[in-house]
N, C-alpha and C positions, 0 to 999 in steps of 0.2 A: 649497340654498344657504342658506336662511332657517335652517334647523336647524344647519348646519355654523357659519354666522355667530354665533349665538346659543352655540353651544359654545365657539367662539374667545373671544367677549366674556366668558363666565363662566369662562375657565381662564387667568388672567395667570401662574400658576407651576404647577409640578409638583402642589403640593399641592391647588389647586383643580381640575386637571385629573382627578386621582383622585376628588375630591368629585363632578364633573360625571359621570364614567364610573359610579361607584357609584349615582348616582340612575338612570341609564339602565337598569343592570343590575336594580336592585331594582323599576323599574316593569315588567321583564319577569320577574319571580318568580324571578331568581337568589337564591340563598341563600348567607348570610355564613359563611363558616368563619374560625376564629381559629387562628393558628400555634401558640398556647400550649395549644391543646385537640386531642384525638384527632379525626381526620377520618373521618366515616362517609359514604361515597360510595355511590350506588346507581346502577344502569343506567337511563338515561332521566333523570338529575338534571341541575340547572344550578347552578353554585357560583362563588364567587370568594372570593379571600384577599387582602389587601393587608399591605404592610409599609412603616412609617415615615410612612404617610400619603401617601407620593408615588410608589409603585409598586403594581402591582396585576396578579393573574392570575385570569383567569376561564376557567372550561371547561364544556364539555356533553358529556354521555356518552351514546353510543349505546345502544339498547335491546337489541341483539343481542350485539356485539363477538365474532362468530364467528372473525373473522380480523382483529383490530383493528389500525387504521392512527392514528398520532399525527400531527395536522396542527397546525401552530402558525404564528400571526402574531404578530411582536414589532415594537413601535415604542417611541418614547420622548417622555416628557412635559415634559421640562426645555428650556430654550432660553437662548441667550447674554444676559447681562444685567449688571447691576452689584448686587452683594449688600452690606448695610448691616453694616458691622463692629460687633462687641459694644460697644465705647466709640466711640460714632459721632459725637459733637458735636465740631465745630471752630468756635470762634468767633475771629474775627479780622478787623481793618479794617471793623468794624461789620457783618459779615455772618455769619449762622449756616449753616455747611455741614456735610453729611452725609458722614462719611468712609466711603467705599465701595470695594469691591474687585471687580474684573473676573470675571465668572463665565463661562467659556467663550471661545470666539472671537469676541467682540463686534465689529462694525463700529462704530468710535466716532462718526464725524461725524455720522451721522443722528441721533443722541440729543441734539444740541444745539438749544436754543431750543424746545423742546416742553414742553408742560405733562406732568409726570409725577406718579404716584401709588406706593404702596407696597403690596405684598401678600405673602403667604407664609404662615408659621405663627408663633404665639405660643406660649410654654410658660408656663403660669399655675399657681398654687397656689391651690386653693379653700379654703373656710372649715373644710373638714375636714382640711386641712393636705396634701390630696393633688395630686400633681404631674400636670397634664392638658396636653394640646395643644388648640389651637383655630386653625382656619384664620382668616385676616384679609385682607380686602380694604378698603383706605382707600376707594377709589372716587371720590375727589375731587382736584382739583389740589392737589398738596402741595408740590412742588419743581421747579425747573427748572435745567438745566445751561447757562449763558450763554456764547455763543461770543464771540470776541474781535472788535471791530470792525475793519472794512478799514482804517481810519485808523491802527490801532495795529499792524495786520500786513499790509503790502502784498503780501506774498507767499502770503497766506492761500489764494488759489485755485490757486497754483502747487504748494505743497508743504504740505498741512496735516499736520502731525507733532503728534499729540496724545499728551501723557503723562496715563497713567491716575491718578497720584497728584495731579497738578496741574491738568489741564485738564478732567477728567471729575467732578470733586465738585459736586454740586448744592447749591444755595442754597434756604433753606425759611423763614428769618425774619430780621429786622433787630436782634434783641436774643436774649440767650442764654436757651435752655430745655434742658430735659432730654426726649430722645426716649421714654424709658422712662414717664416721668410723663405726657406727652402721650398715649401709647398707654392707658395707665391711666384717664385721663379719657375717652377715646374710646370705651372697651370696658368700664368698670366693673370689670376684672379686676385681680387682683394679678400682675402680669407679673414672672417671673424672667429670661427672655431670649426671644430670637426668632431665626427665620430669615426675614428680610425682604429683597425684591428690589424694584428700580425697575421701573416698567412704564409704558408710554405710555397716556394716556387716549383716543386715537384708537380708535373702534371700527373693527371689520373691516367692509368695504362691496364692494359689486359696482360696475364702472364700464366705461366705454368706450362707443363708439358703438353697439355690439350686445351690451353687457353681457357681454362675453367674459372679463372679468378680475376677480379677487376680491384684495383686498389687506388685510393683518393682521399684526399683531405675533404672533409665535409660530406663524406657519403652518407651519414648520419645526419640531416634527414632528406639531403637532396636527392637521394635515389627515390625516396617516396614522393618528394614534391615533383620530380620529373615523370616517374612513370604513372602517377595520378593524373597529372595534366595531359600525357599521352592518352591515356584512357578515357579521359572526360572531353577533351577539346571538340571531337567531332562525332560523339555519341549523343544520341536524343531518344527520347520516348515521348510520344504526343500528349501522355497523360501525366508527365513528370515536370517538376521543377528540378533540375539538376545542378547542384552546387558545388564548386570547387574553391578549397580555402587554403590559403598557405600564411601561416601566422608567424610572427616574430616572437623573440624572447620566451620560447619555451624552456630553454636551457637555464634560465633564471627565474622560472616560476610563473611566467605568463602574465604578471600583475603590472600591465602597462596598457596604455590606450591601444596599443597595436597587437597586443597579446590575446591569446583565447579566453583570458579572465575579461576582457573588455566587452563593451557593448557592440563591437563592430559586427559580428554574425547577427545578432538579434536585430539591431537596427537596420541592417540591410535587409533581412528577410521581412521585417514589418513593412518597409517601404515597397518592396517588391508586391507584398500582397495588397497593400493600399492601392498601388497603381492598377493591379488586375483584379481589384474587387473581390478578393479571396479573404475567406476568415483566417486569420494567423493561428488562433488556437487549434482549429480543426485541422489545417495543414501540419501543423507540429505532431498532432496525434497520429498522422498518416506517415511521419518522417522516420528515417533511419540515417545513422551516420557513421561512417568507416573513419575511426582514428587510427591514422597511418604513421607508424614511427618505426625504425627498425628494431630488430630483436637480438639477443645475444644468442650466437650460434654456438654449437658445441666446439670447445677448445681443444685442438689436437694435443696439447702438451699438459692440459689439465682438465680431462674429462671429468674428475672429481667434483668439479664446481658447479657441474650442471645437475639438473633435476634427474632422478633416477629413470623415469618414464617419459617426460615431456621436455625432449633435447633436440631443437632443431638442427637440421646440416644444411650446408651450403648446397644450392642447386637441387633442392627437395621441394621447393614451392613456398608458397605464401605461409606466413605464420599467423596463427589466432592466438593472441596472448591472453592468459588468465592470470589472476591474482585473488586470493581469498579476501585479503583487505581493500580490494576495489582500487588499487593503483592503477588497473586497468578496467574498462567499462564493460568487457565480455562477460555475459552470463550464458547460462544454458539456451535460452530462447535465441539470443541475438546470434550467438555463434552458430547454432543449428541453422538458422536461416540463411546466414552468408555459406556456411561449409555447403549445404544442399545445392546452393547456386553455383559453387565451384565444382562441386562433385557432378552436376548435370552437364557442365561444360567441360569437363575432364581437365580441370586445372589442379596440378598438384597443391596439396596443403598439409600443413603438420601444426603442431600444437607447442606453445612455451609456456613453462611455469618456472618460477625460481625454486632452488632448493629451499625446503622448509626452514634450514638454519642461516639462509643468506638473505638479506635485505636486497631486493632489487631496485630498479629505476620506476620512474612513473612518467606520464605524458600528457598530452593535452585533452583528452578525450573527457575524463571526468570534468577538468576544469571548464570546458566549453558547455559541458551538459548542465552545470549550475546555472547557466544563463539560458540556453535553449535545450531543453529537456526531450531528448529523443531515445528511442531504441538505439542502442549503440554497440559496437563491437571493436576492439583494438586488434589491428593486424599489422604486419610490417614483413620485412625480409631479413632473414638470418644474415650476420656479420661477425667478424672478427676486430677485435682491438678498438671497440667502442670508445669514443672520446680521445682516441689517439690523434696525432697529426696526420696519420696515415692509416686508414681503416680498409678492410678487405672484404669483399661480398663475392657470391657466386654470379657468373656471366648469364646463366639461363634464368635466374630468378627474377631479374628485370622484366623479361618476356612475360613469365607467367602473371606478374603483377599488372602489367598493362593489360593482359586478357581478362584478369579478374575484375578489373576497374571498368572495363568496357563492358562486361557482362552485368555489373552491378547497375550502371546508368542506362542500359538498354532494358532491362527489367523494369517491373512496376510492382512496388508494395502493396500487398493487398491480402488481409486475412492471414497475416504472419508468413507469408510466401513472397519471394521475388519471382515473379512469374514472366 
């Protein structure tokens, strides 16, 4: 939990999440590859490559590869938030406000009346005239979105209807200033533009009578990002190509050059196969993907919103996610293969499906599979308040996921069995 909490606190946006992942990979002797350079891959090697500073693919190569299996876990490092627009300053009625735009399917009302800061990426020009990128975390109270007093809106507790362009703009000063100039003073850089997002200053924490809960911003999907990484980083099989993916922009559909709908995974795998002189299509036919994204846990005050029989509970294990309309990739075969592995390793697991009259969410598995088609199962960990500024999960489930991912990468996929 301490390591997970540190990871969560250091990763307010996808840019910092990839920075945190990279640090862990480097500490474990993974070698960085550049997309603009030729890949030189060796059996027994450990490598990673990033794109846009917000997506990353890492892989370790078996020493034998006599009958190679391709085994992938994929998660996403972005989360719903509010992105600051390029021309961001609104000064009216004596208040300086930031003009923001909703990123993803954010739950609005929990953002009100909290100390917020800004983080993401700056694009700068150095003294040599070169355009570079810098990750930026302000790290201090910077702005706040004030709610409307109950005296001004007596129906606020009955029907809270918030408008993204009116109600969700944060205030940050009582006199007019320029954000870019402020950032230049804060960093000493010549800033051209930025990709900056709001985030709360509330750190992740464990709580409850028996320390059974963990709450944090960005728990969806950084909990899967971190637990998959921990399960992957030092786990090998001499006949596997084990792959770890963290994609950006899942919350807005993945249709970017760093998203799951891009060629990032496919091109990386093709280059690995080319370097190792392995047939890409044969390897894919021997492959399996775990699409890892947290699941809706049974809500304590609204159990009626859950399915009648597939309703995962916190601290009851890894969730295997189903949807008849294929919002998730799990089918009878893929889920049976993975569940059998979990059961043999005595790792708790459970099922999730939506109520038949409630439309649920989707994730990156099917999007990625449209480019790299593999046997695939959607999994995650149960949580409450998904897409809120503060989400909650069970403290034991992270350990179950790490064990499950380790078991997956240690095993070898052959004849519809992870042996």
